[in-house]
C-alpha positions in Angstrom: 9.2 -4.5 82.2 12.6 -3.0 81.4 14.7 -3.9 78.4 17.3 -5.4 80.8 14.8 -8.1 81.7 14.6 -9.5 78.2 16.3 -12.8 77.6 16.3 -15.6 75.0 13.8 -17.4 77.3 11.2 -15.2 75.6 11.6 -17.6 72.5 11.2 -20.7 74.6 8.1 -22.8 74.2 8.9 -25.1 77.1 5.7 -26.5 78.6 3.5 -25.2 75.8 1.1 -27.4 73.9 0.6 -26.9 70.2 -1.7 -28.2 67.4 -0.3 -28.3 63.9 -2.8 -29.5 61.3 -1.2 -31.6 58.5 2.0 -31.5 60.6 3.4 -34.9 59.6 4.3 -34.0 56.0 5.7 -31.2 53.9 5.9 -27.7 55.4 3.6 -28.8 58.2 6.2 -31.1 59.5 8.7 -28.2 59.5 6.3 -26.1 61.6 5.8 -28.9 64.0 9.5 -29.7 64.4 10.3 -26.0 64.9 7.9 -25.8 67.8 9.2 -29.1 69.2 12.8 -27.8 69.1 11.7 -24.8 71.1 10.1 -27.0 73.7 6.5 -27.5 72.8 4.5 -30.7 72.9 2.8 -31.5 69.6 -0.7 -32.7 68.8 -0.9 -33.4 65.0 -4.1 -34.2 63.1 -3.6 -35.3 59.5 -5.4 -37.2 56.8 -2.1 -39.0 56.2 -1.0 -41.6 58.8 2.5 -41.0 60.2 5.0 -43.7 59.3 6.9 -43.0 62.5 9.2 -40.4 61.1 7.5 -37.3 62.4 6.9 -38.8 65.9 10.6 -39.7 66.1 11.7 -36.3 65.0 9.6 -34.6 67.7 10.2 -37.0 70.5 14.0 -36.8 69.8 13.6 -33.2 71.0 12.5 -34.4 74.4 8.9 -33.4 74.1 5.6 -35.3 73.6 3.9 -36.1 70.3 0.4 -37.2 69.7 -0.6 -37.9 66.1 -4.1 -38.8 65.0 -5.6 -39.6 61.6 -8.3 -37.0 61.1 -9.9 -35.2 58.2 -10.2 -31.6 59.4 -13.1 -30.9 57.1 -15.5 -33.4 58.6 -18.3 -32.1 60.9 -17.1 -31.9 64.5 -13.5 -32.5 63.7 -12.3 -29.2 65.1 -14.0 -29.8 68.4 -12.5 -33.3 68.6 -9.0 -32.0 67.9 -9.2 -29.4 70.6 -10.6 -31.9 73.1 -7.9 -34.4 72.1 -5.1 -32.0 72.7 -6.5 -31.0 76.1 -6.9 -34.6 77.1 -3.4 -35.5 76.0 -1.5 -32.5 77.3 -3.9 -30.4 79.5 -4.2 -27.3 77.4 -4.0 -25.7 74.0 -1.5 -22.8 73.8 -0.6 -22.7 70.1 -2.6 -23.5 66.9 -0.9 -23.6 63.5 -3.4 -23.9 60.7 -1.0 -25.5 58.2 -3.0 -28.1 56.3 -3.8 -26.9 52.8 -4.9 -27.9 49.3 -4.0 -26.5 45.9 -5.2 -27.7 42.6 -4.1 -26.0 39.4 -5.8 -26.1 36.0 -4.8 -24.5 32.7 -8.4 -23.9 31.5 -10.4 -21.6 33.8 -13.6 -23.2 32.6 -12.4 -26.5 33.8 -12.3 -25.1 37.3 -15.8 -25.6 38.7 -17.7 -25.7 41.9 -16.3 -29.1 43.0 -12.7 -27.8 42.8 -13.8 -24.6 44.5 -15.6 -26.2 47.4 -12.8 -28.6 48.2 -10.2 -25.8 48.6 -12.6 -23.5 50.5 -13.3 -26.3 53.0 -9.6 -27.2 53.6 -8.0 -23.8 53.3 -10.5 -21.5 54.9 -13.4 -23.1 56.6 -11.3 -25.6 58.6 -8.9 -23.0 59.9 -11.9 -20.9 61.0 -13.5 -23.9 62.8 -10.3 -24.9 64.6 -9.5 -21.3 65.6 -13.1 -20.9 66.9 -12.8 -24.0 69.1 -9.4 -23.0 70.2 -10.6 -19.6 71.3 -13.0 -21.3 73.7 -9.9 -22.5 75.5 -7.7 -19.5 75.0 -10.1 -16.8 76.1 -10.6 -18.2 79.7 -6.8 -18.8 80.1 -6.1 -15.3 78.7 -3.3 -16.4 76.4 -2.8 -18.2 73.1 -1.2 -18.1 69.7 -3.0 -18.8 66.4 -0.8 -18.9 63.3 -2.4 -19.2 59.9 -0.3 -20.4 57.0 -1.1 -18.0 54.3 0.8 -17.6 51.0 2.3 -15.1 48.6 -1.1 -15.6 46.9 -2.6 -13.8 49.9 -1.3 -10.8 48.0 -1.2 -11.9 44.4 -3.7 -13.0 41.8 -4.3 -16.7 41.3 -3.6 -17.7 37.7 -4.7 -21.4 37.2 -6.1 -21.6 40.7 -8.7 -19.0 41.6 -9.9 -20.8 44.6 -6.4 -21.1 46.1 -5.8 -17.4 45.8 -9.3 -16.6 47.1 -8.8 -18.9 50.2 -5.4 -17.4 50.9 -6.7 -13.9 50.6 -9.5 -14.9 52.8 -7.2 -16.5 55.4 -5.2 -13.3 55.6 -8.4 -11.4 56.2 -9.6 -13.9 58.8 -6.2 -13.5 60.6 -6.8 -9.7 60.9 -10.4 -10.1 61.9 -9.7 -12.6 64.6 -6.8 -10.5 65.9 -9.3 -7.7 66.3 -11.6 -9.9 68.3 -9.1 -11.8 70.4 -6.3 -9.3 71.2 -8.0 -8.0 74.3 -7.7 -11.5 75.7 -3.9 -11.6 75.2 -4.3 -13.9 72.2 -2.2 -13.2 69.2 -3.4 -14.2 65.7 -0.8 -13.9 62.9 0.0 -15.5 59.6 3.1 -16.8 57.8 3.3 -16.4 54.0 5.9 -18.7 52.5 7.4 -18.0 49.1 8.8 -20.6 46.7 10.3 -23.5 48.6 12.3 -26.6 47.6 9.9 -29.3 48.5 8.5 -32.5 46.9 5.6 -30.4 45.5 8.0 -28.2 43.5 10.3 -30.9 42.2 8.9 -30.8 38.7 9.1 -27.0 38.5 12.7 -26.9 39.8 13.6 -29.6 37.2 12.3 -27.5 34.3 15.3 -25.2 33.5 13.2 -22.4 32.0 10.5 -22.4 34.7 13.2 -22.7 37.5 15.2 -19.7 36.1 12.1 -17.6 35.7 11.3 -18.0 39.4 14.9 -17.5 40.5 15.0 -14.2 38.5 12.0 -13.0 40.6 13.7 -13.8 44.0 16.2 -11.2 45.2 17.8 -13.8 47.4 18.6 -15.8 44.2 17.5 -19.2 45.6 14.5 -21.3 46.5 13.6 -21.3 50.1 14.7 -24.2 52.3 12.3 -25.5 54.9 14.8 -24.4 57.6 14.1 -20.8 56.5 10.6 -21.0 58.0 11.5 -22.4 61.4 12.6 -19.2 63.1 9.5 -17.3 62.0 7.3 -20.1 63.4 9.0 -20.1 66.8 8.9 -16.3 67.0 5.2 -16.1 66.3 4.4 -18.9 68.7 6.5 -17.4 71.5 6.4 -14.7 74.1 8.8 -12.7 72.0 5.9 -11.8 69.6 3.3 -10.8 72.3 2.9 -7.4 70.7 2.8 -8.7 67.1 -0.8 -9.2 66.1 -2.8 -9.4 62.9 0.4 -9.5 60.9 1.2 -11.7 57.8 4.9 -12.4 58.0 6.2 -13.0 54.5 9.2 -15.4 54.2 9.9 -15.4 50.5 13.5 -14.3 49.9 12.1 -11.0 48.7 9.9 -12.4 45.9 7.1 -9.9 46.6 9.3 -6.8 46.2 9.9 -7.4 42.5 
């Protein structure tokens, strides 16, 4: 292909079918809506039932939405999710492993096996299981995109939450390992590592003047990320435009990690 043949159609997801775990709340909803705006149909499993908001946002883009109430950590959940997407739309072209769990504690000795296991199950085991089941569909069709939502803590230590940092380091490693296995089948496996974002989860921190300023001082962009800042990266990694990007963790943090 010559460079003259490139067009903005390379970023289009029209006719593609995507799964976004936890896609009806928080950043997950952002990833789902970004894909919908680019033309993809959305299959969204979540432990939280949709109040109609996410479905309306997606369907307003002229694409289809299927939302199911599902705990991704239960046995057999990954297989059911993949089968559900195929039944609803006919294929699985994109998987975004977005659902995550983070629990912080001030005392390291208060962070025991129960807290560890919960985060390992959601943040690391569930993405592996869903990616494994998705690969069974993507390998025969010789195409697919798997996007794992990593974190700055895929690169940093995890003060107050050793399991979160461990799972996010592990998810980055899994991304590279699965890329190595699946690239020959024209399947791209990449990650997105968000920085500090202005969401409901960070309201308390942003409301603390000292804590807020400490974070801002560490961000060259001088501001918290807005969810809009993640949408372009999501579409890029899900689209044909990124076909030669593989095993990469795309950091979207306003420059936080450079300081």
